[in-house]
C-alpha positions in Angstrom: 140.8 87.5 77.8 140.0 90.9 76.3 143.6 92.0 76.5 143.0 94.7 79.0 145.5 95.5 81.8 143.8 95.3 85.2 145.1 98.2 87.3 142.7 98.0 90.2 139.7 95.9 91.1 137.0 98.0 92.8 133.9 96.9 94.7 130.8 97.6 92.8 129.0 99.7 95.5 132.2 101.7 96.0 132.4 102.4 92.2 128.8 103.5 92.1 129.4 106.0 95.0 132.0 107.7 92.8 129.2 108.8 90.4 127.4 110.9 93.0 128.6 114.3 94.0 127.6 115.2 97.6 129.7 118.3 98.0 126.8 120.4 96.7 124.5 118.9 99.2 126.2 120.2 102.4 129.0 122.2 103.8 132.4 120.6 103.0 133.2 120.4 106.7 130.0 118.3 107.4 130.1 114.5 107.4 127.6 112.4 105.4 126.9 108.7 105.6 125.8 107.0 102.4 124.5 103.5 102.0 124.9 101.8 98.6 122.4 98.9 98.0 123.6 96.9 95.0 121.3 94.1 93.8 122.4 92.7 90.4 121.6 89.6 88.5 123.8 87.2 90.4 125.1 88.9 93.5 124.2 91.3 96.3 126.4 93.9 97.9 125.8 96.7 100.4 128.4 99.3 101.4 128.4 102.2 103.8 130.6 105.2 103.1 131.5 108.2 105.1 131.7 111.4 102.9 133.9 114.3 104.1 134.1 116.8 101.3 136.2 115.2 98.5 137.1 112.2 100.7 135.0 109.0 100.4 135.8 106.3 103.0 134.2 102.9 103.0 133.3 102.0 106.6 131.7 98.6 106.0 130.9 96.2 103.1 128.7 93.1 103.3 127.0 90.9 100.7 125.8 87.6 99.4 127.6 86.2 96.3 124.8 83.8 95.6 121.8 86.1 95.7 120.4 88.3 92.9 117.8 88.9 90.2 118.5 85.4 88.8 116.9 84.0 92.0 113.8 86.3 91.4 113.6 84.8 87.9 113.9 81.2 89.2 110.9 81.8 91.6 108.8 82.6 88.5 110.3 79.6 86.6 109.3 77.3 89.5 105.7 78.7 89.3 105.6 78.1 85.5 106.7 74.5 86.0 104.0 73.9 88.6 101.3 75.3 86.2 102.5 73.2 83.3 102.5 70.1 85.5 99.0 70.8 86.7 97.9 71.3 83.0 99.7 68.3 81.5 100.5 65.9 84.3 104.0 65.8 83.0 106.9 65.5 85.4 109.1 68.4 84.4 111.4 68.1 87.4 114.1 66.4 85.2 116.4 69.1 83.9 115.7 70.1 80.4 118.2 72.7 79.3 116.1 74.0 76.4 113.0 74.3 78.5 114.8 75.9 81.4 116.4 78.5 79.1 113.1 79.4 77.5 111.3 79.6 80.9 114.0 81.8 82.3 113.6 84.2 79.4 109.9 84.3 79.9 110.4 84.8 83.7 112.8 87.7 83.1 110.3 89.5 80.8 107.5 88.9 83.3 109.6 90.3 86.2 110.3 93.5 84.2 106.6 93.9 83.4 105.7 93.5 87.1 108.1 96.3 88.1 105.8 98.8 86.2 102.4 97.1 86.2 100.3 95.3 88.9 99.7 92.4 86.5 101.5 90.6 83.8 99.9 88.3 81.2 102.1 85.4 80.0 101.2 83.9 76.7 103.8 81.5 75.2 103.0 79.0 72.5 104.5 75.5 72.3 106.4 75.5 75.6 106.4 71.7 75.9 105.0 68.8 73.8 102.4 66.3 75.1 101.5 63.3 73.0 102.9 65.0 69.9 100.8 68.1 70.6 102.2 71.5 71.7 101.2 72.8 75.1 100.9 76.6 75.6 101.8 78.6 78.7 98.9 81.0 79.3 98.4 82.6 82.7 98.3 86.0 84.6 100.7 86.8 87.3 100.0 89.6 89.8 102.6 91.7 91.5 101.2 90.7 94.9 101.7 87.0 94.0 105.2 87.6 92.7 106.3 89.7 95.7 105.1 86.9 98.0 107.4 84.5 96.1 110.5 86.6 96.5 109.8 88.1 99.9 112.3 85.8 101.7 115.0 86.7 99.2 114.5 90.4 99.7 114.5 89.9 103.5 117.9 88.3 103.2 119.3 91.5 101.6 117.7 93.5 104.4 119.5 91.4 107.0 122.8 92.3 105.2 121.9 96.0 105.4 121.5 95.7 109.2 124.8 93.8 109.4 126.5 96.6 107.5 125.0 99.3 109.8 126.2 97.3 112.9 129.8 97.0 111.4 129.9 100.7 110.6 128.6 101.5 114.2 125.7 103.5 112.7 121.9 103.5 112.9 119.5 103.9 110.1 118.9 107.5 111.2 122.5 108.3 110.5 122.2 107.5 106.8 121.8 110.6 104.7 121.2 108.9 101.3 120.4 105.4 100.1 121.8 104.7 96.6 120.2 102.0 94.5 122.5 100.1 92.1 121.6 97.1 89.8 118.6 96.4 87.6 116.9 94.3 90.3 116.4 97.4 92.5 113.6 98.3 90.1 111.5 95.7 91.8 109.0 97.7 94.0 109.2 95.4 97.0 112.9 96.1 97.3 112.3 99.9 97.5 109.4 99.4 99.9 111.5 97.2 102.2 114.3 99.9 102.3 111.7 102.6 103.0 110.6 100.6 106.0 114.2 100.9 107.5 115.2 104.4 106.5 111.7 106.1 106.7 112.1 108.1 103.5 111.4 107.6 99.8 114.0 105.4 98.1 114.5 106.4 94.5 117.0 105.9 91.6 119.2 109.0 91.2 121.3 107.5 88.4 120.5 104.7 86.0 121.1 101.6 88.2 122.4 99.6 85.2 125.1 102.2 84.4 126.4 103.7 87.6 128.9 100.9 88.5 130.6 101.2 85.1 130.5 105.0 85.3 132.1 104.9 88.7 134.8 102.5 87.4 135.6 105.1 84.8 136.0 107.7 87.6 138.3 105.3 89.4 140.4 104.9 86.3 140.7 108.7 86.2 141.9 108.7 89.8 144.6 106.1 89.1 145.9 107.9 86.0 146.2 111.2 88.0 143.3 113.2 86.5 141.9 115.9 88.7 138.5 114.6 89.5 137.9 116.0 93.0 137.6 112.6 94.8 139.8 110.7 97.2 138.7 107.1 97.7 139.5 105.0 100.7 138.2 101.5 100.0 138.0 98.2 102.0 138.1 94.6 101.0 134.5 93.2 101.0 135.6 89.6 101.9 138.2 88.0 104.1 141.1 86.7 102.2 143.3 83.8 103.2 144.3 80.2 102.5 143.0 76.7 103.3 144.9 75.1 106.1 144.5 72.1 108.5 143.9 71.7 112.2 143.5 68.0 111.6 144.8 66.1 108.6 143.1 63.2 106.9 145.9 60.9 105.6 143.4 59.2 103.3 142.0 62.2 101.5 144.6 64.9 102.3 141.8 67.4 102.9 142.4 70.6 104.8 139.6 71.6 107.1 140.3 75.2 108.1 140.2 78.7 106.5 143.1 80.7 107.7 142.4 84.4 107.4 145.3 86.6 106.3 143.4 89.9 105.5 140.2 90.4 107.3 137.1 91.7 105.6 136.6 95.5 105.8 140.4 96.1 106.0 141.5 99.3 104.2 143.0 98.7 100.8 145.5 98.6 99.3 147.1 96.4 101.9 149.8 93.8 102.0 150.1 91.1 104.7 152.0 87.8 105.1 151.8 84.8 107.3 154.1 81.8 107.7 152.7 78.2 107.4 154.4 74.9 108.1 153.8 71.3 107.0 152.2 69.1 109.7 153.3 65.7 108.3 156.6 64.7 106.8 156.7 64.6 103.0 
């Protein structure tokens, strides 16, 4: 839509890894294993890379396309709705687009405050109307209370970290560095949870909001032949294929099976083909 030519689509954690220069950290003949933890607004990705001098090779990539900071916001929105219901007795479960948008904006600001402070005071006037009178949202949220709300979401990301380690045939002790990507990694419970796995302080080395776009710029330099000092070997983060049928419903015509053509964690670029045949005449 912007009129830009897409030369390559690169996974976000892979792009972020291109910003970091490990050659200065060790002998060029040594091997380092880097884990990139990318928790953005709507998605979560984790990649493990092997670094040998100028060569960066992705060993494994996992993630959840429906988990991110937006879910953290929604946990706070649900709490605000409960507090308003207790205060007014109004049933706010019916979707109200204007109310939801406003509450999400309040939730995002609250989440950001709780990344730096143990408490956040929420004071919003005229959030809803009751009997023609405005009702204010006025409460204090503690970081402990907030972290308890999102604990299960953070644990889901930690499960994916373990999956990536298993697929890369590595243990947490093999990881030399954990790179944090995405604004949601500013949430303290995220960093604490990772410290529990890797037994070291987990810190932001580069602005987590910028490192993906900076890495994409490095990737564009690689494509256009600039001498950048990196060689990138990437993989596909998800299995790619087509919907096919083992059984065929003549009434609905639904196909019930996902036929994988390129399996996840296959080195890219890659080209593969499969032949498929019709099961029913016409």
